[in-house]
N, C-alpha and C positions, 0 to 999 in steps of 0.2 A: 826408321827401317828403309825407306824409299832408297837413303845413300846408302846402306847396306847392300839393299838389292842391285842396285845399278853398280856397286864396288864388286860383288860375285860374278856379275854377267861379264865383269871384264877380265877377271881371272882366267889363267889356263885352266882346263878342264878338269885336271887331276887336282888341283890347289881347291878349287869350286866344290869338288866331290867332299873333300874332309871339312871344310868350312861349313859346307851344309849340314853336315852331322854334327859339328859343334855348336851350331846354333840350336839344335833340337834339345840340348840339354841344360838343365838347371840344378843350382847349388841345392841341397836338401828338397825341402817342399813334403806337403803332407798330401797323400792321395784324397781326390774328390770321391765322393760317394758315386757308383756305377761308373767309373772312370778309371780306364785303363792306366797304369801306374808301374814303373819298373825301378828299382834303387840299383845301384852299382856301388860297393863299398859299405863298409859297416861305420865307417868314422861319421858320425853327424855333420860334423864341420864341412868336410869334404866328399860326403855322398853325393853321387850324381844320380839326377832324376830324370826319368822320362815320364810325359803326363799326357794322359788322353792319345788324340791321334797322331801324337808325336811318336809313341810306340810303334804305330805300322810303318809310319815314314822312315823310324828307324831301321826296320827290320828290311824294308826295301832297300836304303841306301847300303847298307852293309853285305847284302846281295850283289849290287850294283858296283861295291869297292872291290869285292872278292873278284867279280866277274873282269875286273879292270887288270888286276896285274898279272903278268904273264906267268902262264903255268900252275899260279896258285889254286885256282879253281881245282884241279883235279888232283891237289897233292894236299891242301889246308882245309880245315874246317872252320866256317862261321863263329863257331866257339873259339877257336884258337885264335883267330882274327880279332873278336871283341877283347879276348885277353889283352890282347898286347897292345890295342887302340884306347881303352879307357885309360892308362895312364898317361897317354899324350893329350887326351881331350881334358883330364882333371887339371892339368898342368899349364894347357891353354886358359881353362878358367879361374885359375887362380892368378895367373898373368893377365887377363883381362884382355888377350890379344888373339889375332888369327894365324891359322898356317900360313907360312911364306911358301914358296914354291920349293926352295932347298929343302924345308922340312918335310915336305910331302914327298920329294924324291927321296930323303933319308929314311921315311918310314917303310917305302916300296922296298927298298935295299936291304930294311932290317927285316921285311917280311921274307924276302927272297934268300935271306942268309941262314934262315932256319933249316937245317939240314934236312933232306928226304932220306929217309930209312927204310928199312925192310921190317915190316910187321907180321909176324905169325897170328891170323886170326883162328880161333877155333869155336866150334859150336857143336852142342847137339845134333844128330842127325836120326832121326826116327825112320821106322819102315824098312831098315835094312838089317842083315846078318851076316855074320863071317864064319866060315869054317872053324871050328873048334884048332886052335893051335897055328892057324895061318897069320901070315905076317900082315901088315898094314899095307891097305889096297890104295895104288895110285889111278885115279882117274883123272885124264887130263892135267891140269895143274892142281888138283886136289887130291888129298890124303886122307883116306879114312881108317879110323882106331878102333880096336876095342879098347875101352878106356881102362879095363881090369887086366889087359894081356899085355898092351903095349905101353904101359905107363914110363917105362924107362926112355922107348924112344921119343914119346911125348916131350919129357921134362929134359931132354938131351941139350945141355949147352945153358939151362938155366939156372940162377942161383938160388931158387929155392921152387918148389913144387907143392907148394902148401894149397894153393888157389884150386888144383886139379880134384881137390876130393868133391867138388860141387858136382863132377861130371861120371860119379861113380854110377849114380842113378839119376832119372828113371831110365834112361835109354840103353846106357852102357856104351854107346858107339858117339865118335867124335867126327867131326871132317874140319881139315886144315886148308887154308888157303894163306897165299903169302903176297901182299899188297906194299907197293911203293907208297909212303906219305910222310908228310911231315909232323902229325901230331895223332896220337891214340884214336882219338874221336875220327877223324876223318877215315884212318885204317879200318875202322869198323864200318863205316858207313860204305866205303869200298868194297870191302869183304862182303857185305850184304847184298850188295847189287848183284856180286858173282855168285853167290848162295841161292839168290832167289832165282836167277836164270839157270843153275844147274838143277834146281827142282822141276823147272819147264823142261828142260832136254832130256832128262831122265823119264818124263812124261811122252817127250817125243820118239824118244829110244822105243819105248814099250809100242808106241804105234797106235794104239786103238783107246776109245772110252772104254775102261773098265774099275770097277770098284775092288778088285783083287789085291791091288798093290797101288800103293801111295808112300813115296817118299819124300819128307819133307825137313826142312832147317828151320824156317821162318814162320812156312804156312802148313802146318800139319794138324789135319782133323783127326785122323786115326778112329779106330773101330769105337762104336759106341751103341749103347742099349738103347733101344726107341721103344719106350711102353706106350700102351695106350688103353684107354678106357671106352667101352661102347655102352652108351646109355639108351635103350630102346623104352618101348611104353611099359613092358611088362619085365624086361630083363635087365642086367647089368655084366656087362662082360671084360677081361682086362687080358691083357697080353703082352707080349715085345718081342723085339727081334734083333739080332746084331745088325749093325749097318756100318759099312766102311772096309776097310782094306785090313783083314784078319792075317793076312799071310804076308812076312816081310819077303824082301828081294836080295837073293843071294848075290850080294854088290861085287863078290869077286870073280864073278861069272866073266868068262871073255869077252862076252858080248858087251860089256860095261868097260872094262880094263883095256880090250884089244878092240874096238868096235871097228867096223868094214869103214875103208876110206871115207866116202862122204860124211859118216858119224864122226869119224877121229878129226877131220876138217871143223864139222861144227863144233866140237869142243875147243879147238884153238881159236874159232872165233868169239867162243864164249868171253874169252879174255882180253882180246884185243882184234877191232876191225881196223884194216889196213886202207880202206877205200870205201866209197858209198855203196856199192852193189854189196859187198860186205856186209856193211852195217843194216841195209835192206834185207838181205837172207836172215839174217839173225832175227830181227822184228819180226818176219814173215814165220819163223819156228817158233818164237814165243807165242805169238796170237794162236797158232795152231795148237801149240800145247795147252794155252789156257781153254780152247775149246774141249779139247779131250779132257781136261778136268770139271769144266762147269757142268753141274748136276741137271740145270734146266737146260732141255733142249733148245729151245726157241733164241735163247741168249746165246749159247755154245756155237749155233749156227750162224749169227751174227759175227761173231769173233773169228769163225773159219773163213768167211766171207772178207772180212777185215785183213787175213793174212795175204789174202791174194791180191785185195787193193794196195796193201805196202809196198808190193812189188811192181805192178803192172797199172796203176792208177796216178795220173801226176796232177789230179785234181785235190788241191789243199783241201777244201771247203767240204768235202767227202759226200756231196751229190754224185750218184752213180746214173750219168744217162744213158742213153741205149747205145750212144758210139763208143763210151767207157766201158761198158758191160761187155759189146763187142770187141773191144781191145782186150780185155781180161782172158775173153772164151779163146780167141785167135792165138793170145800169147800161151796159153795152156795147152792149145793146141799143137803149137810149134814143139813144144818142150815134151811132150807127153806122145804124141803119136808117131807111130813106126811105119806108117804108110798113109797113103791119102784116105782110106775108109776110115783107119783107127781115128786119126786127126780130126775128120769131120765129126765122129762121134763123140769125142773129149769136146770139142767145141759146141756140140748140141747139147751135150749134157751140163757144162758150165750154163750155158744160158738157160738151161731149163731151173738148175738150181738157184740161180741169181734172180727167177722169178719169186722162188721161194723166199728169197731173202728180202725183194721189194715189199711183198705181201707183210712179214712180220715186222720190219721197219716203217712201213707207210700205212699199213691197212689195221694194225693190231693185232696180227694171225698171232696166238700165243701156243701152238702146238707145229710139231715139225717132225715128221715120221724118221725113226732111228736110223731107217734104210739111206734115207736123202741125206742126213746130217753124218753118218758115217761115209757118205760116198763123197761129201765136199772135203770131208777131214783128209780122206784119203788122197785127194788130187793133191791138196795142200802140202801133205807130206813128200808125195812123189814128186812135187815140183823143187821143193828145198833138195832133195835127194839128186835131182837131175843136174839143177845147179851147181850144185858143188862137187858131181864127179863128171861132168862133161868134158872131154877133150877140148871143143869146138869153143867152150865158154871160158879158157883158162885166163884170156887176157882181157878179159870184161871187168872194168873197174868202176862204173857208174851206169845208173839206169839208162842214160842216153845212149852208151854203146851197146846195151844190152836190148834197145828198141831198134838201133842200127843193125844189129845181128839179125832180128826178127826181118827187118824189109830187106835184107840181102837173101834171105830163106825165101821171101814172099814172091820175089822177083826171080828167083834162080830157075825158076820152071819156065819162064819167058825165054830165057837165053838158051835153055836146054830145047825147047822146042822149033826154036829159030836156026838152032844149028842143026 
């Protein structure tokens, strides 16, 4: 074992990575009681086993292996990687030898040779409706269909469409996006990330906390009948009421299909962010939308505060010190104030709201006034819209350049006064 360890340490990292995975496996073997166990292959003689803690080590090693292959992480699923790797592992176990550097390079090239193709992913979408007779609706890179009316468009170019029957009910509406991937499993993973973001962005478009509307692909609660029984000392009563979104959104409304410029840009960023600044703006919008949809006011308030921290706090430990809070408040003031008086008011309001945030997080405060929650959400949403629409911020590509922009604004008045 010591010799093997020394040998692995002297190997190139890519070779050691595969040989470490190889050493986790044994041929055959029976699972032990209360011990994790995984088997690859049906042939008892040549089936590969992972036992005990090796199961966890294998999951971690596969994640590391996938991360190490250029471009594979974003286009290949772990399932497909394992499918390609297991025959190689089995052969090495049969030969009772280790991977060479050449073999490791060959395996990586084999993975990269798997072609990247375009996949259309369709899922049921809930909480929407289309005008009778209208065509498919396009929102950013997504297409929404009526499964009953648009079956010919959905099935266009397909060898058969027998699988589409499953979408006729219960919603009747489908949403499609197109992703680039090396296998079907990864295609679904990538699409689900986009579907989840779209859910949040539609909530962001709506712009307020409301139970009137709810659009969902992966996370849809929908209307529910909430029954109750009240037992008193001498009486028993019962009742119920419908809760949740009862009214579907007319998704073909121009507000969604042809949104104002900042919201249109947000839809573009849903699919691809080109720099650090855009990544942070998208995360801010997502946290804001989560705050809009969270039924618990205290939890929603913290999420709205996080939305601003994603943009204006460089503290990765999550501790909001007075100086960081002042920085966040000042940044909001720069963006939202159109005069010295209004900027001062924005700064004062953000500091007040952060006092509530501190009470929720650190003092166990479990109730937040709706007016305060709505005020913080409104600030978050306004900040995103200004960041995506301001001509002055067109060249901002990172949080550092945004901070530098604020610094220039902060000291501009000194130059004006001296001039």
